[in-house]
mmCIF file as Biopython writes it, N, C-alpha, C and O atoms, coordinates in Angstrom:
data_model
#
loop_
_atom_site.group_PDB
_atom_site.id
_atom_site.type_symbol
_atom_site.label_atom_id
_atom_site.label_alt_id
_atom_site.label_comp_id
_atom_site.label_asym_id
_atom_site.label_entity_id
_atom_site.label_seq_id
_atom_site.pdbx_PDB_ins_code
_atom_site.Cartn_x
_atom_site.Cartn_y
_atom_site.Cartn_z
_atom_site.occupancy
_atom_site.B_iso_or_equiv
_atom_site.auth_seq_id
_atom_site.auth_asym_id
_atom_site.pdbx_PDB_model_num
ATOM 1   N N  . UNK A ? 1  ? 0.860  -1.177 0.000   1.0 0.0 1  A 1 
ATOM 2   C CA . UNK A ? 1  ? 0.000  0.000  0.000   1.0 0.0 1  A 1 
ATOM 3   C C  . UNK A ? 1  ? 0.905  1.239  0.000   1.0 0.0 1  A 1 
ATOM 4   O O  . UNK A ? 1  ? 1.886  1.317  0.740   1.0 0.0 1  A 1 
ATOM 5   N N  . UNK A ? 2  ? 0.545  2.191  -0.846  1.0 0.0 2  A 1 
ATOM 6   C CA . UNK A ? 2  ? 1.358  3.407  -0.947  1.0 0.0 2  A 1 
ATOM 7   C C  . UNK A ? 2  ? 0.836  4.485  -0.008  1.0 0.0 2  A 1 
ATOM 8   O O  . UNK A ? 2  ? -0.261 4.377  0.540   1.0 0.0 2  A 1 
ATOM 9   N N  . UNK A ? 3  ? 1.644  5.526  0.165   1.0 0.0 3  A 1 
ATOM 10  C CA . UNK A ? 3  ? 1.248  6.668  0.986   1.0 0.0 3  A 1 
ATOM 11  C C  . UNK A ? 3  ? 0.005  7.336  0.392   1.0 0.0 3  A 1 
ATOM 12  O O  . UNK A ? 3  ? -0.858 7.810  1.131   1.0 0.0 3  A 1 
ATOM 13  N N  . UNK A ? 4  ? -0.089 7.374  -0.946  1.0 0.0 4  A 1 
ATOM 14  C CA . UNK A ? 4  ? -1.259 7.974  -1.594  1.0 0.0 4  A 1 
ATOM 15  C C  . UNK A ? 4  ? -2.529 7.183  -1.291  1.0 0.0 4  A 1 
ATOM 16  O O  . UNK A ? 4  ? -3.598 7.761  -1.097  1.0 0.0 4  A 1 
ATOM 17  N N  . UNK A ? 5  ? -2.404 5.856  -1.254  1.0 0.0 5  A 1 
ATOM 18  C CA . UNK A ? 5  ? -3.551 5.020  -0.889  1.0 0.0 5  A 1 
ATOM 19  C C  . UNK A ? 5  ? -3.975 5.279  0.559   1.0 0.0 5  A 1 
ATOM 20  O O  . UNK A ? 5  ? -5.164 5.406  0.852   1.0 0.0 5  A 1 
ATOM 21  N N  . UNK A ? 6  ? -3.010 5.354  1.441   1.0 0.0 6  A 1 
ATOM 22  C CA . UNK A ? 6  ? -3.296 5.582  2.856   1.0 0.0 6  A 1 
ATOM 23  C C  . UNK A ? 6  ? -3.995 6.927  3.051   1.0 0.0 6  A 1 
ATOM 24  O O  . UNK A ? 6  ? -4.918 7.040  3.858   1.0 0.0 6  A 1 
ATOM 25  N N  . UNK A ? 7  ? -3.556 7.940  2.313   1.0 0.0 7  A 1 
ATOM 26  C CA . UNK A ? 7  ? -4.156 9.283  2.432   1.0 0.0 7  A 1 
ATOM 27  C C  . UNK A ? 7  ? -5.409 9.430  1.572   1.0 0.0 7  A 1 
ATOM 28  O O  . UNK A ? 7  ? -6.018 10.499 1.544   1.0 0.0 7  A 1 
ATOM 29  N N  . UNK A ? 8  ? -5.800 8.368  0.873   1.0 0.0 8  A 1 
ATOM 30  C CA . UNK A ? 8  ? -7.009 8.322  0.060   1.0 0.0 8  A 1 
ATOM 31  C C  . UNK A ? 8  ? -6.995 9.324  -1.104  1.0 0.0 8  A 1 
ATOM 32  O O  . UNK A ? 8  ? -8.017 9.935  -1.416  1.0 0.0 8  A 1 
ATOM 33  N N  . UNK A ? 9  ? -5.833 9.484  -1.738  1.0 0.0 9  A 1 
ATOM 34  C CA . UNK A ? 9  ? -5.735 10.307 -2.943  1.0 0.0 9  A 1 
ATOM 35  C C  . UNK A ? 9  ? -6.147 9.465  -4.140  1.0 0.0 9  A 1 
ATOM 36  O O  . UNK A ? 9  ? -5.812 8.284  -4.226  1.0 0.0 9  A 1 
ATOM 37  N N  . UNK A ? 10 ? -6.875 10.081 -5.057  1.0 0.0 10 A 1 
ATOM 38  C CA . UNK A ? 10 ? -7.323 9.394  -6.267  1.0 0.0 10 A 1 
ATOM 39  C C  . UNK A ? 10 ? -6.654 10.021 -7.489  1.0 0.0 10 A 1 
ATOM 40  O O  . UNK A ? 10 ? -6.508 11.241 -7.561  1.0 0.0 10 A 1 
ATOM 41  N N  . UNK A ? 11 ? -6.255 9.202  -8.433  1.0 0.0 11 A 1 
ATOM 42  C CA . UNK A ? 11 ? -5.650 9.676  -9.673  1.0 0.0 11 A 1 
ATOM 43  C C  . UNK A ? 11 ? -6.713 10.361 -10.523 1.0 0.0 11 A 1 
ATOM 44  O O  . UNK A ? 11 ? -7.745 9.764  -10.827 1.0 0.0 11 A 1 
ATOM 45  N N  . UNK A ? 12 ? -6.466 11.610 -10.907 1.0 0.0 12 A 1 
ATOM 46  C CA . UNK A ? 12 ? -7.427 12.348 -11.723 1.0 0.0 12 A 1 
ATOM 47  C C  . UNK A ? 12 ? -6.875 12.696 -13.102 1.0 0.0 12 A 1 
ATOM 48  O O  . UNK A ? 12 ? -7.634 13.079 -13.991 1.0 0.0 12 A 1 
ATOM 49  N N  . UNK A ? 13 ? -5.563 12.568 -13.288 1.0 0.0 13 A 1 
ATOM 50  C CA . UNK A ? 13 ? -4.966 12.837 -14.596 1.0 0.0 13 A 1 
ATOM 51  C C  . UNK A ? 13 ? -3.734 11.962 -14.757 1.0 0.0 13 A 1 
ATOM 52  O O  . UNK A ? 13 ? -2.950 11.778 -13.826 1.0 0.0 13 A 1 
ATOM 53  N N  . UNK A ? 14 ? -3.587 11.441 -15.932 1.0 0.0 14 A 1 
ATOM 54  C CA . UNK A ? 14 ? -2.435 10.607 -16.248 1.0 0.0 14 A 1 
ATOM 55  C C  . UNK A ? 14 ? -1.907 11.073 -17.601 1.0 0.0 14 A 1 
ATOM 56  O O  . UNK A ? 14 ? -2.220 10.485 -18.637 1.0 0.0 14 A 1 
ATOM 57  N N  . UNK A ? 15 ? -1.106 12.130 -17.581 1.0 0.0 15 A 1 
ATOM 58  C CA . UNK A ? 15 ? -0.614 12.752 -18.810 1.0 0.0 15 A 1 
ATOM 59  C C  . UNK A ? 15 ? 0.792  12.259 -19.123 1.0 0.0 15 A 1 
ATOM 60  O O  . UNK A ? 15 ? 1.665  12.229 -18.255 1.0 0.0 15 A 1 
ATOM 61  N N  . UNK A ? 16 ? 0.990  11.880 -20.359 1.0 0.0 16 A 1 
ATOM 62  C CA . UNK A ? 16 ? 2.315  11.480 -20.813 1.0 0.0 16 A 1 
ATOM 63  C C  . UNK A ? 16 ? 2.784  12.507 -21.823 1.0 0.0 16 A 1 
ATOM 64  O O  . UNK A ? 16 ? 2.085  12.798 -22.794 1.0 0.0 16 A 1 
ATOM 65  N N  . UNK A ? 17 ? 3.980  13.061 -21.592 1.0 0.0 17 A 1 
ATOM 66  C CA . UNK A ? 17 ? 4.456  14.097 -22.481 1.0 0.0 17 A 1 
ATOM 67  C C  . UNK A ? 17 ? 5.967  14.094 -22.574 1.0 0.0 17 A 1 
ATOM 68  O O  . UNK A ? 17 ? 6.674  13.544 -21.730 1.0 0.0 17 A 1 
ATOM 69  N N  . UNK A ? 18 ? 6.432  14.731 -23.633 1.0 0.0 18 A 1 
ATOM 70  C CA . UNK A ? 18 ? 7.843  15.050 -23.794 1.0 0.0 18 A 1 
ATOM 71  C C  . UNK A ? 18 ? 7.929  16.562 -23.858 1.0 0.0 18 A 1 
ATOM 72  O O  . UNK A ? 18 ? 7.181  17.196 -24.602 1.0 0.0 18 A 1 
ATOM 73  N N  . UNK A ? 19 ? 8.830  17.145 -23.087 1.0 0.0 19 A 1 
ATOM 74  C CA . UNK A ? 19 ? 8.964  18.601 -23.071 1.0 0.0 19 A 1 
ATOM 75  C C  . UNK A ? 19 ? 10.267 18.993 -23.761 1.0 0.0 19 A 1 
ATOM 76  O O  . UNK A ? 19 ? 11.341 18.474 -23.458 1.0 0.0 19 A 1 
ATOM 77  N N  . UNK A ? 20 ? 10.132 19.922 -24.693 1.0 0.0 20 A 1 
ATOM 78  C CA . UNK A ? 20 ? 11.273 20.494 -25.399 1.0 0.0 20 A 1 
ATOM 79  C C  . UNK A ? 20 ? 11.409 21.933 -24.938 1.0 0.0 20 A 1 
ATOM 80  O O  . UNK A ? 20 ? 10.441 22.692 -24.976 1.0 0.0 20 A 1 
ATOM 81  N N  . UNK A ? 21 ? 12.612 22.317 -24.500 1.0 0.0 21 A 1 
ATOM 82  C CA . UNK A ? 21 ? 12.829 23.664 -23.979 1.0 0.0 21 A 1 
ATOM 83  C C  . UNK A ? 21 ? 13.938 24.322 -24.790 1.0 0.0 21 A 1 
ATOM 84  O O  . UNK A ? 21 ? 15.023 23.767 -24.962 1.0 0.0 21 A 1 
ATOM 85  N N  . UNK A ? 22 ? 13.635 25.523 -25.285 1.0 0.0 22 A 1 
ATOM 86  C CA . UNK A ? 22 ? 14.584 26.307 -26.062 1.0 0.0 22 A 1 
ATOM 87  C C  . UNK A ? 22 ? 14.739 27.664 -25.385 1.0 0.0 22 A 1 
ATOM 88  O O  . UNK A ? 22 ? 13.788 28.180 -24.797 1.0 0.0 22 A 1 
ATOM 89  N N  . UNK A ? 23 ? 15.937 28.241 -25.469 1.0 0.0 23 A 1 
ATOM 90  C CA . UNK A ? 23 ? 16.178 29.529 -24.837 1.0 0.0 23 A 1 
ATOM 91  C C  . UNK A ? 23 ? 16.971 30.429 -25.772 1.0 0.0 23 A 1 
ATOM 92  O O  . UNK A ? 23 ? 17.911 29.992 -26.436 1.0 0.0 23 A 1 
ATOM 93  N N  . UNK A ? 24 ? 16.570 31.703 -25.809 1.0 0.0 24 A 1 
ATOM 94  C CA . UNK A ? 24 ? 17.272 32.711 -26.595 1.0 0.0 24 A 1 
ATOM 95  C C  . UNK A ? 24 ? 16.984 34.069 -25.970 1.0 0.0 24 A 1 
ATOM 96  O O  . UNK A ? 24 ? 15.830 34.420 -25.728 1.0 0.0 24 A 1 
ATOM 97  N N  . UNK A ? 25 ? 18.033 34.820 -25.715 1.0 0.0 25 A 1 
ATOM 98  C CA . UNK A ? 25 ? 17.891 36.176 -25.171 1.0 0.0 25 A 1 
ATOM 99  C C  . UNK A ? 25 ? 16.967 36.232 -23.956 1.0 0.0 25 A 1 
ATOM 100 O O  . UNK A ? 25 ? 16.096 37.099 -23.880 1.0 0.0 25 A 1 
ATOM 101 N N  . UNK A ? 26 ? 17.147 35.327 -23.023 1.0 0.0 26 A 1 
ATOM 102 C CA . UNK A ? 26 ? 16.370 35.278 -21.782 1.0 0.0 26 A 1 
ATOM 103 C C  . UNK A ? 26 ? 14.885 34.997 -21.995 1.0 0.0 26 A 1 
ATOM 104 O O  . UNK A ? 26 ? 14.071 35.283 -21.117 1.0 0.0 26 A 1 
ATOM 105 N N  . UNK A ? 27 ? 14.528 34.448 -23.136 1.0 0.0 27 A 1 
ATOM 106 C CA . UNK A ? 27 ? 13.166 34.011 -23.381 1.0 0.0 27 A 1 
ATOM 107 C C  . UNK A ? 27 ? 13.194 32.488 -23.488 1.0 0.0 27 A 1 
ATOM 108 O O  . UNK A ? 27 ? 14.023 31.920 -24.200 1.0 0.0 27 A 1 
ATOM 109 N N  . UNK A ? 28 ? 12.283 31.843 -22.776 1.0 0.0 28 A 1 
ATOM 110 C CA . UNK A ? 28 ? 12.195 30.387 -22.793 1.0 0.0 28 A 1 
ATOM 111 C C  . UNK A ? 28 ? 10.957 29.996 -23.591 1.0 0.0 28 A 1 
ATOM 112 O O  . UNK A ? 28 ? 9.856  30.479 -23.326 1.0 0.0 28 A 1 
ATOM 113 N N  . UNK A ? 29 ? 11.147 29.125 -24.561 1.0 0.0 29 A 1 
ATOM 114 C CA . UNK A ? 29 ? 10.085 28.621 -25.427 1.0 0.0 29 A 1 
ATOM 115 C C  . UNK A ? 29 ? 9.957  27.135 -25.142 1.0 0.0 29 A 1 
ATOM 116 O O  . UNK A ? 29 ? 10.897 26.376 -25.375 1.0 0.0 29 A 1 
ATOM 117 N N  . UNK A ? 30 ? 8.794  26.708 -24.636 1.0 0.0 30 A 1 
ATOM 118 C CA . UNK A ? 30 ? 8.585  25.311 -24.274 1.0 0.0 30 A 1 
ATOM 119 C C  . UNK A ? 30 ? 7.502  24.692 -25.147 1.0 0.0 30 A 1 
ATOM 120 O O  . UNK A ? 30 ? 6.467  25.307 -25.403 1.0 0.0 30 A 1 
ATOM 121 N N  . UNK A ? 31 ? 7.751  23.486 -25.593 1.0 0.0 31 A 1 
ATOM 122 C CA . UNK A ? 31 ? 6.751  22.714 -26.322 1.0 0.0 31 A 1 
ATOM 123 C C  . UNK A ? 31 ? 6.534  21.424 -25.542 1.0 0.0 31 A 1 
ATOM 124 O O  . UNK A ? 31 ? 7.467  20.648 -25.337 1.0 0.0 31 A 1 
ATOM 125 N N  . UNK A ? 32 ? 5.307  21.205 -25.114 1.0 0.0 32 A 1 
ATOM 126 C CA . UNK A ? 32 ? 4.930  19.949 -24.471 1.0 0.0 32 A 1 
ATOM 127 C C  . UNK A ? 32 ? 4.203  19.111 -25.510 1.0 0.0 32 A 1 
ATOM 128 O O  . UNK A ? 32 ? 3.140  19.496 -25.996 1.0 0.0 32 A 1 
ATOM 129 N N  . UNK A ? 33 ? 4.779  17.967 -25.848 1.0 0.0 33 A 1 
ATOM 130 C CA . UNK A ? 33 ? 4.196  17.061 -26.828 1.0 0.0 33 A 1 
ATOM 131 C C  . UNK A ? 33 ? 3.545  15.914 -26.053 1.0 0.0 33 A 1 
ATOM 132 O O  . UNK A ? 33 ? 4.216  14.974 -25.629 1.0 0.0 33 A 1 
ATOM 133 N N  . UNK A ? 34 ? 2.233  16.010 -25.877 1.0 0.0 34 A 1 
ATOM 134 C CA . UNK A ? 34 ? 1.498  15.000 -25.114 1.0 0.0 34 A 1 
ATOM 135 C C  . UNK A ? 34 ? 1.133  13.821 -26.001 1.0 0.0 34 A 1 
ATOM 136 O O  . UNK A ? 34 ? 0.706  13.996 -27.143 1.0 0.0 34 A 1 
ATOM 137 N N  . UNK A ? 35 ? 1.306  12.625 -25.467 1.0 0.0 35 A 1 
ATOM 138 C CA . UNK A ? 35 ? 0.836  11.434 -26.161 1.0 0.0 35 A 1 
ATOM 139 C C  . UNK A ? 35 ? -0.532 11.026 -25.627 1.0 0.0 35 A 1 
ATOM 140 O O  . UNK A ? 35 ? -1.338 10.457 -26.362 1.0 0.0 35 A 1 
ATOM 141 N N  . UNK A ? 36 ? -0.800 11.311 -24.361 1.0 0.0 36 A 1 
ATOM 142 C CA . UNK A ? 36 ? -2.111 11.072 -23.757 1.0 0.0 36 A 1 
ATOM 143 C C  . UNK A ? 36 ? -2.442 12.276 -22.907 1.0 0.0 36 A 1 
ATOM 144 O O  . UNK A ? 36 ? -1.802 12.470 -21.874 1.0 0.0 36 A 1 
ATOM 145 N N  . UNK A ? 37 ? -3.403 13.091 -23.282 1.0 0.0 37 A 1 
ATOM 146 C CA . UNK A ? 37 ? -4.125 13.108 -24.553 1.0 0.0 37 A 1 
ATOM 147 C C  . UNK A ? 37 ? -3.210 13.600 -25.674 1.0 0.0 37 A 1 
ATOM 148 O O  . UNK A ? 37 ? -2.190 14.237 -25.410 1.0 0.0 37 A 1 
ATOM 149 N N  . UNK A ? 38 ? -3.569 13.309 -26.915 1.0 0.0 38 A 1 
ATOM 150 C CA . UNK A ? 38 ? -2.741 13.649 -28.063 1.0 0.0 38 A 1 
ATOM 151 C C  . UNK A ? 38 ? -2.904 15.130 -28.404 1.0 0.0 38 A 1 
ATOM 152 O O  . UNK A ? 38 ? -3.902 15.528 -29.005 1.0 0.0 38 A 1 
ATOM 153 N N  . UNK A ? 39 ? -1.921 15.942 -28.018 1.0 0.0 39 A 1 
ATOM 154 C CA . UNK A ? 39 ? -1.955 17.376 -28.303 1.0 0.0 39 A 1 
ATOM 155 C C  . UNK A ? 39 ? -0.581 17.969 -28.062 1.0 0.0 39 A 1 
ATOM 156 O O  . UNK A ? 39 ? 0.282  17.345 -27.444 1.0 0.0 39 A 1 
ATOM 157 N N  . UNK A ? 40 ? -0.390 19.179 -28.558 1.0 0.0 40 A 1 
ATOM 158 C CA . UNK A ? 40 ? 0.839  19.930 -28.304 1.0 0.0 40 A 1 
ATOM 159 C C  . UNK A ? 40 ? 0.466  21.230 -27.619 1.0 0.0 40 A 1 
ATOM 160 O O  . UNK A ? 40 ? -0.527 21.866 -27.973 1.0 0.0 40 A 1 
ATOM 161 N N  . UNK A ? 41 ? 1.267  21.626 -26.636 1.0 0.0 41 A 1 
ATOM 162 C CA . UNK A ? 41 ? 1.045  22.870 -25.911 1.0 0.0 41 A 1 
ATOM 163 C C  . UNK A ? 41 ? 2.340  23.662 -25.954 1.0 0.0 41 A 1 
ATOM 164 O O  . UNK A ? 41 ? 3.419  23.125 -25.704 1.0 0.0 41 A 1 
ATOM 165 N N  . UNK A ? 42 ? 2.223  24.945 -26.275 1.0 0.0 42 A 1 
ATOM 166 C CA . UNK A ? 42 ? 3.394  25.808 -26.381 1.0 0.0 42 A 1 
ATOM 167 C C  . UNK A ? 42 ? 3.298  26.901 -25.322 1.0 0.0 42 A 1 
ATOM 168 O O  . UNK A ? 42 ? 2.227  27.460 -25.090 1.0 0.0 42 A 1 
ATOM 169 N N  . UNK A ? 43 ? 4.421  27.198 -24.687 1.0 0.0 43 A 1 
ATOM 170 C CA . UNK A ? 43 ? 4.478  28.287 -23.714 1.0 0.0 43 A 1 
ATOM 171 C C  . UNK A ? 43 ? 5.702  29.139 -23.999 1.0 0.0 43 A 1 
ATOM 172 O O  . UNK A ? 43 ? 6.763  28.625 -24.353 1.0 0.0 43 A 1 
ATOM 173 N N  . UNK A ? 44 ? 5.544  30.445 -23.839 1.0 0.0 44 A 1 
ATOM 174 C CA . UNK A ? 44 ? 6.653  31.380 -23.977 1.0 0.0 44 A 1 
ATOM 175 C C  . UNK A ? 44 ? 6.777  32.093 -22.641 1.0 0.0 44 A 1 
ATOM 176 O O  . UNK A ? 44 ? 5.816  32.697 -22.163 1.0 0.0 44 A 1 
ATOM 177 N N  . UNK A ? 45 ? 7.954  32.026 -22.040 1.0 0.0 45 A 1 
ATOM 178 C CA . UNK A ? 45 ? 8.166  32.610 -20.710 1.0 0.0 45 A 1 
ATOM 179 C C  . UNK A ? 45 ? 9.379  33.511 -20.723 1.0 0.0 45 A 1 
ATOM 180 O O  . UNK A ? 45 ? 10.302 33.327 -21.517 1.0 0.0 45 A 1 
ATOM 181 N N  . UNK A ? 46 ? 9.367  34.481 -19.842 1.0 0.0 46 A 1 
ATOM 182 C CA . UNK A ? 46 ? 10.501 35.379 -19.693 1.0 0.0 46 A 1 
ATOM 183 C C  . UNK A ? 46 ? 10.041 36.760 -19.290 1.0 0.0 46 A 1 
ATOM 184 O O  . UNK A ? 46 ? 8.891  36.952 -18.897 1.0 0.0 46 A 1 
ATOM 185 N N  . UNK A ? 47 ? 10.939 37.721 -19.388 1.0 0.0 47 A 1 
ATOM 186 C CA . UNK A ? 47 ? 10.610 39.104 -19.070 1.0 0.0 47 A 1 
ATOM 187 C C  . UNK A ? 47 ? 9.461  39.568 -19.964 1.0 0.0 47 A 1 
ATOM 188 O O  . UNK A ? 47 ? 9.491  39.362 -21.178 1.0 0.0 47 A 1 
ATOM 189 N N  . UNK A ? 48 ? 8.461  40.187 -19.369 1.0 0.0 48 A 1 
ATOM 190 C CA . UNK A ? 48 ? 7.235  40.542 -20.087 1.0 0.0 48 A 1 
ATOM 191 C C  . UNK A ? 48 ? 7.495  41.390 -21.333 1.0 0.0 48 A 1 
ATOM 192 O O  . UNK A ? 48 ? 6.872  41.168 -22.371 1.0 0.0 48 A 1 
ATOM 193 N N  . UNK A ? 49 ? 8.393  42.341 -21.243 1.0 0.0 49 A 1 
ATOM 194 C CA . UNK A ? 49 ? 8.669  43.207 -22.395 1.0 0.0 49 A 1 
ATOM 195 C C  . UNK A ? 49 ? 9.256  42.421 -23.560 1.0 0.0 49 A 1 
ATOM 196 O O  . UNK A ? 49 ? 8.867  42.632 -24.708 1.0 0.0 49 A 1 
ATOM 197 N N  . UNK A ? 50 ? 10.183 41.523 -23.275 1.0 0.0 50 A 1 
ATOM 198 C CA . UNK A ? 50 ? 10.802 40.717 -24.325 1.0 0.0 50 A 1 
ATOM 199 C C  . UNK A ? 50 ? 9.807  39.724 -24.929 1.0 0.0 50 A 1 
ATOM 200 O O  . UNK A ? 50 ? 9.771  39.518 -26.142 1.0 0.0 50 A 1 
ATOM 201 N N  . UNK A ? 51 ? 9.009  39.121 -24.064 1.0 0.0 51 A 1 
ATOM 202 C CA . UNK A ? 51 ? 8.024  38.144 -24.549 1.0 0.0 51 A 1 
ATOM 203 C C  . UNK A ? 51 ? 6.972  38.838 -25.409 1.0 0.0 51 A 1 
ATOM 204 O O  . UNK A ? 51 ? 6.605  38.327 -26.468 1.0 0.0 51 A 1 
ATOM 205 N N  . UNK A ? 52 ? 6.483  39.996 -24.968 1.0 0.0 52 A 1 
ATOM 206 C CA . UNK A ? 52 ? 5.496  40.739 -25.757 1.0 0.0 52 A 1 
ATOM 207 C C  . UNK A ? 52 ? 6.058  41.131 -27.115 1.0 0.0 52 A 1 
ATOM 208 O O  . UNK A ? 52 ? 5.371  41.026 -28.131 1.0 0.0 52 A 1 
ATOM 209 N N  . UNK A ? 53 ? 7.300  41.581 -27.133 1.0 0.0 53 A 1 
ATOM 210 C CA . UNK A ? 53 ? 7.932  41.969 -28.392 1.0 0.0 53 A 1 
ATOM 211 C C  . UNK A ? 53 ? 8.060  40.765 -29.323 1.0 0.0 53 A 1 
ATOM 212 O O  . UNK A ? 53 ? 7.765  40.858 -30.514 1.0 0.0 53 A 1 
ATOM 213 N N  . UNK A ? 54 ? 8.494  39.652 -28.781 1.0 0.0 54 A 1 
ATOM 214 C CA . UNK A ? 54 ? 8.624  38.433 -29.588 1.0 0.0 54 A 1 
ATOM 215 C C  . UNK A ? 54 ? 7.274  38.003 -30.152 1.0 0.0 54 A 1 
ATOM 216 O O  . UNK A ? 54 ? 7.162  37.667 -31.331 1.0 0.0 54 A 1 
ATOM 217 N N  . UNK A ? 55 ? 6.255  38.015 -29.304 1.0 0.0 55 A 1 
ATOM 218 C CA . UNK A ? 55 ? 4.936  37.540 -29.731 1.0 0.0 55 A 1 
ATOM 219 C C  . UNK A ? 55 ? 4.321  38.456 -30.793 1.0 0.0 55 A 1 
ATOM 220 O O  . UNK A ? 55 ? 3.753  37.969 -31.770 1.0 0.0 55 A 1 
ATOM 221 N N  . UNK A ? 56 ? 4.426  39.751 -30.616 1.0 0.0 56 A 1 
ATOM 222 C CA . UNK A ? 56 ? 3.786  40.659 -31.567 1.0 0.0 56 A 1 
ATOM 223 C C  . UNK A ? 56 ? 4.600  40.831 -32.843 1.0 0.0 56 A 1 
ATOM 224 O O  . UNK A ? 56 ? 4.032  40.923 -33.931 1.0 0.0 56 A 1 
ATOM 225 N N  . UNK A ? 57 ? 5.909  40.875 -32.722 1.0 0.0 57 A 1 
ATOM 226 C CA . UNK A ? 57 ? 6.760  41.133 -33.891 1.0 0.0 57 A 1 
ATOM 227 C C  . UNK A ? 57 ? 7.033  39.870 -34.710 1.0 0.0 57 A 1 
ATOM 228 O O  . UNK A ? 57 ? 6.959  39.900 -35.938 1.0 0.0 57 A 1 
ATOM 229 N N  . UNK A ? 58 ? 7.346  38.768 -34.041 1.0 0.0 58 A 1 
ATOM 230 C CA . UNK A ? 58 ? 7.802  37.562 -34.733 1.0 0.0 58 A 1 
ATOM 231 C C  . UNK A ? 58 ? 6.756  36.453 -34.789 1.0 0.0 58 A 1 
ATOM 232 O O  . UNK A ? 58 ? 6.564  35.827 -35.831 1.0 0.0 58 A 1 
ATOM 233 N N  . UNK A ? 59 ? 6.090  36.215 -33.676 1.0 0.0 59 A 1 
ATOM 234 C CA . UNK A ? 59 ? 5.226  35.046 -33.583 1.0 0.0 59 A 1 
ATOM 235 C C  . UNK A ? 59 ? 3.861  35.243 -34.245 1.0 0.0 59 A 1 
ATOM 236 O O  . UNK A ? 59 ? 3.411  34.363 -34.978 1.0 0.0 59 A 1 
ATOM 237 N N  . UNK A ? 60 ? 3.203  36.356 -34.010 1.0 0.0 60 A 1 
ATOM 238 C CA . UNK A ? 60 ? 1.866  36.585 -34.568 1.0 0.0 60 A 1 
ATOM 239 C C  . UNK A ? 60 ? 1.832  36.479 -36.094 1.0 0.0 60 A 1 
ATOM 240 O O  . UNK A ? 60 ? 0.932  35.832 -36.629 1.0 0.0 60 A 1 
ATOM 241 N N  . UNK A ? 61 ? 2.774  37.089 -36.812 1.0 0.0 61 A 1 
ATOM 242 C CA . UNK A ? 61 ? 2.750  36.935 -38.273 1.0 0.0 61 A 1 
ATOM 243 C C  . UNK A ? 61 ? 2.880  35.484 -38.735 1.0 0.0 61 A 1 
ATOM 244 O O  . UNK A ? 61 ? 2.255  35.087 -39.718 1.0 0.0 61 A 1 
ATOM 245 N N  . UNK A ? 62 ? 3.687  34.695 -38.030 1.0 0.0 62 A 1 
ATOM 246 C CA . UNK A ? 62 ? 3.829  33.281 -38.398 1.0 0.0 62 A 1 
ATOM 247 C C  . UNK A ? 62 ? 2.546  32.499 -38.132 1.0 0.0 62 A 1 
ATOM 248 O O  . UNK A ? 62 ? 2.152  31.646 -38.927 1.0 0.0 62 A 1 
ATOM 249 N N  . UNK A ? 63 ? 1.899  32.801 -37.005 1.0 0.0 63 A 1 
ATOM 250 C CA . UNK A ? 63 ? 0.648  32.120 -36.687 1.0 0.0 63 A 1 
ATOM 251 C C  . UNK A ? 63 ? -0.392 32.403 -37.758 1.0 0.0 63 A 1 
ATOM 252 O O  . UNK A ? 63 ? -1.116 31.501 -38.179 1.0 0.0 63 A 1 
ATOM 253 N N  . UNK A ? 64 ? -0.467 33.644 -38.195 1.0 0.0 64 A 1 
ATOM 254 C CA . UNK A ? 64 ? -1.417 34.003 -39.257 1.0 0.0 64 A 1 
ATOM 255 C C  . UNK A ? 64 ? -1.029 33.363 -40.579 1.0 0.0 64 A 1 
ATOM 256 O O  . UNK A ? 64 ? -1.889 32.842 -41.288 1.0 0.0 64 A 1 
ATOM 257 N N  . UNK A ? 65 ? 0.239  33.395 -40.917 1.0 0.0 65 A 1 
ATOM 258 C CA . UNK A ? 65 ? 0.716  32.851 -42.183 1.0 0.0 65 A 1 
ATOM 259 C C  . UNK A ? 65 ? 0.401  31.367 -42.318 1.0 0.0 65 A 1 
ATOM 260 O O  . UNK A ? 65 ? 0.006  30.904 -43.388 1.0 0.0 65 A 1 
ATOM 261 N N  . UNK A ? 66 ? 0.578  30.619 -41.224 1.0 0.0 66 A 1 
ATOM 262 C CA . UNK A ? 66 ? 0.359  29.178 -41.266 1.0 0.0 66 A 1 
ATOM 263 C C  . UNK A ? 66 ? -1.018 28.772 -40.731 1.0 0.0 66 A 1 
ATOM 264 O O  . UNK A ? 66 ? -1.297 27.586 -40.555 1.0 0.0 66 A 1 
ATOM 265 N N  . UNK A ? 67 ? -1.874 29.767 -40.474 1.0 0.0 67 A 1 
ATOM 266 C CA . UNK A ? 67 ? -3.250 29.529 -40.037 1.0 0.0 67 A 1 
ATOM 267 C C  . UNK A ? 67 ? -3.302 28.635 -38.801 1.0 0.0 67 A 1 
ATOM 268 O O  . UNK A ? 67 ? -4.027 27.640 -38.767 1.0 0.0 67 A 1 
ATOM 269 N N  . UNK A ? 68 ? -2.519 29.007 -37.784 1.0 0.0 68 A 1 
ATOM 270 C CA . UNK A ? 68 ? -2.454 28.248 -36.529 1.0 0.0 68 A 1 
ATOM 271 C C  . UNK A ? 68 ? -3.374 28.895 -35.516 1.0 0.0 68 A 1 
ATOM 272 O O  . UNK A ? 68 ? -3.302 30.102 -35.284 1.0 0.0 68 A 1 
ATOM 273 N N  . UNK A ? 69 ? -4.250 28.087 -34.903 1.0 0.0 69 A 1 
ATOM 274 C CA . UNK A ? 69 ? -5.186 28.600 -33.908 1.0 0.0 69 A 1 
ATOM 275 C C  . UNK A ? 69 ? -4.507 28.775 -32.566 1.0 0.0 69 A 1 
ATOM 276 O O  . UNK A ? 69 ? -3.639 27.989 -32.185 1.0 0.0 69 A 1 
ATOM 277 N N  . UNK A ? 70 ? -4.912 29.818 -31.851 1.0 0.0 70 A 1 
ATOM 278 C CA . UNK A ? 70 ? -4.400 30.074 -30.507 1.0 0.0 70 A 1 
ATOM 279 C C  . UNK A ? 70 ? -5.562 30.295 -29.557 1.0 0.0 70 A 1 
ATOM 280 O O  . UNK A ? 70 ? -6.681 30.594 -29.973 1.0 0.0 70 A 1 
ATOM 281 N N  . UNK A ? 71 ? -5.270 30.142 -28.263 1.0 0.0 71 A 1 
ATOM 282 C CA . UNK A ? 71 ? -6.283 30.446 -27.247 1.0 0.0 71 A 1 
ATOM 283 C C  . UNK A ? 71 ? -5.750 31.477 -26.300 1.0 0.0 71 A 1 
ATOM 284 O O  . UNK A ? 71 ? -6.446 31.876 -25.367 1.0 0.0 71 A 1 
#
């Protein structure tokens, strides 16, 4: 019996993923490639000014060009 069983914790998510992390100019770009459920999630982290500049100047035009949906 595990500690989780003793404390009566129940499994609510079982996600399998591979995370790819890239860094440039103090901006971190992460891609989580999930196998269960099957999806990809992208995150951009770093100083707000640099991230905003990257997203508006570089990323938004590419998203539009390749017709990629965002939330």
